[in-house]
N, C-alpha and C positions, 0 to 999 in steps of 0.2 A: 844666410839662409832666409832672411826675411825680405829680400828684394822682390819687387813685383815681378820682375822678369823671371827670376828663379821659381817663384810660386806659380807663375803661368805655365811654365814648362812642366812643372809637376802635374798641374791640372790636366794639361793636354795628354800627358802620359797615364792619366788616371791613377796617379800616386797621391796617397793622402799623406801629408806632412804631419810629423809628430814633433813637438818641440818641448824642451825641457824649460823650467822656469829659469829666468836670468841668473847666471853665476851659480848654478846648481847641477853640475855634471853628474852627480850621484843620482839624479832622477832617472837617468838613462845610462847607467854604468856599463851595460852590455854593449850598447852602440859606441859609446866613448872608447871602450877597450878595443873594438874592432877597427875603428877609425884610426886609433894610435898604431896598431898593428900594420894596417895598410900604408900609413905614412912611413913608418920604419922600414918596411919592405919595398917600398917603391919611390918614395919622394925624398926622404932625408938621405943626404950624401949621394944623390943621384942627380944628373942633369939629362935632359932629353932634348934632342935637336928640334923636335916638333911636338905639337899637341898630339898627333897620331901616334908617335912613339911613346908617349906617356900613356895613352889610352891602351895601347897594346901591352904594355907593362902591367898595367891594372888588370887587364883580362887574364894575363898569364898568372899574375899573383892569385886572383880570385879562384882560378881553376885549380891551382896547386893547393891552395888552402882547403878547398872543398873535397878534393880527391885524394890528398896525401897527408894532410896534417891531422894526426890522431889527437884526440882530446881526452883528458882524464874525465871530464864531465860527461863525455859520451861513452863511457866504459871503454876508453881506448880504442874507439872507432873513429873514423873520418866522418865529417858532417854528411857526405853522400851516404856512407854505409849506415849512419844512424837513421837518416830519413827513410832509407829503403827498409830497415828493420821496422820502423815505426809504421810505414805503409802496409807491411805484411801483416803486423799484428792487428791494424785497424781493420783489414779485410777479414781476418780469421774470426 
């Protein structure tokens, strides 16, 4: 994540990089948790014939997570439902 090529790609996409201190994954536990879930759901014990196939699997996983995965932290709502509820409350 520190390579100049990666950082340039982030900059070109107008994405601000946030990094934890070295060897302290607890600094960003939420992100570490979601990265683990993505790996388990798409990479570990899976092989893909092409990079495009991997990218498609990631897109499907993210869509499924956001639209179908209920979370106790979200009062048993999906992330999309939670966001919609938040936006409605914000407007009211």
